[in-house]
C-alpha positions as CSV (number, residue, x, y, z in Angstrom):
1,M,-7.9,-6.5,-2.4
2,R,-4.2,-5.4,-1.7
3,G,-2.6,-8.3,-2.9
4,F,-4.7,-8.3,-6.1
5,L,-3.7,-4.8,-6.6
6,Q,0.1,-5.3,-5.3
7,N,0.3,-7.9,-8.0
8,R,-0.7,-6.0,-10.8
9,I,1.2,-2.7,-9.7
10,A,4.5,-5.0,-9.8
11,K,3.7,-6.3,-13.3
12,A,3.2,-2.4,-14.3
13,F,6.4,-1.5,-12.7
14,G,8.4,-4.2,-14.3
15,A,10.1,-7.6,-12.9
16,G,12.5,-7.8,-10.0
17,L,12.2,-7.6,-6.5
18,K,12.3,-3.6,-6.7
19,A,9.3,-3.6,-8.7
20,L,8.0,-5.6,-6.0
21,H,8.9,-3.2,-2.9
22,G,7.2,-0.1,-5.2
23,A,4.3,-1.6,-5.4
24,I,4.3,-2.8,-1.8
25,A,4.6,1.4,-0.7
26,T,2.0,2.2,-3.7
27,T,-0.3,-0.2,-2.2
28,G,0.5,0.6,1.4
29,V,-0.2,4.3,0.5
30,A,-3.6,3.7,-1.0
31,F,-4.6,1.3,1.8
32,G,-3.9,4.2,4.2
33,S,-5.9,6.7,2.0
34,L,-8.8,4.4,2.3
35,H,-8.8,4.9,6.3
36,L,-8.6,8.6,6.2
37,S,-12.3,8.8,7.5
38,L,-10.9,7.3,10.7
39,G,-8.5,9.6,11.0
40,P,-4.9,10.4,10.0
41,A,-3.2,8.4,12.9
42,N,-5.5,5.7,11.9
43,A,-4.3,6.1,8.2
44,V,-0.9,6.0,8.8
45,M,-1.0,3.1,11.2
46,A,-3.1,1.4,8.3
47,G,-0.5,2.0,5.7
48,L,2.2,0.9,7.7
49,A,0.3,-2.3,8.7
50,G,-0.3,-2.4,4.7
51,V,3.7,-2.3,4.2
52,F,4.4,-4.6,6.9
53,L,2.1,-7.3,5.7
54,G,3.2,-6.9,2.1
55,E,6.8,-7.3,3.4
56,M,5.8,-10.2,5.3
57,Y,4.2,-11.7,2.1
58,I,7.6,-11.6,0.2
59,W,9.2,-13.2,3.2
60,A,6.9,-15.9,3.0
61,D,7.2,-16.7,-0.8
62,G,3.9,-15.8,-1.1
63,N,2.2,-17.8,1.3
64,L,-0.9,-15.6,1.6
65,W,-1.9,-18.2,5.0
66,V,1.1,-16.4,6.7
67,V,-0.3,-13.2,6.0
68,V,-3.9,-13.8,6.8
69,V,-2.6,-15.4,10.3
70,A,-0.7,-12.4,10.9
71,H,-3.7,-9.9,9.9
72,S,-5.5,-12.0,11.8
73,L,-3.4,-11.7,15.1
74,L,-3.2,-8.0,14.5
75,N,-6.7,-7.4,14.4
76,A,-7.5,-9.2,17.6
77,A,-4.5,-7.5,19.4
78,L,-6.0,-4.2,18.3
79,L,-9.7,-5.3,19.5
80,I,-8.4,-6.6,22.7
81,S,-6.5,-3.0,23.3
82,W,-9.5,-1.0,22.2
83,Y,-11.8,-3.3,24.8
84,L,-9.4,-2.8,27.8
85,N,-8.8,1.0,27.0
86,T,-12.7,1.8,27.1
């Protein structure tokens, strides 16, 4: 979902790296707001993770697999942390 929105918003902002960074920030806020039901701290963390993964997508020259692996590792680390702390 974020990749689809990110690319569409970047096109709406115009061409260039500034447009892409603006789209990443916008989708990060949107992604974080979708997690508000989990609490404000989780919403902020989700938004920051979204921005991080969006920037990683640029760094990886649009290779989505790099982002998929990073997202999977992040989720695994969060799950392990949750399990060890309960």
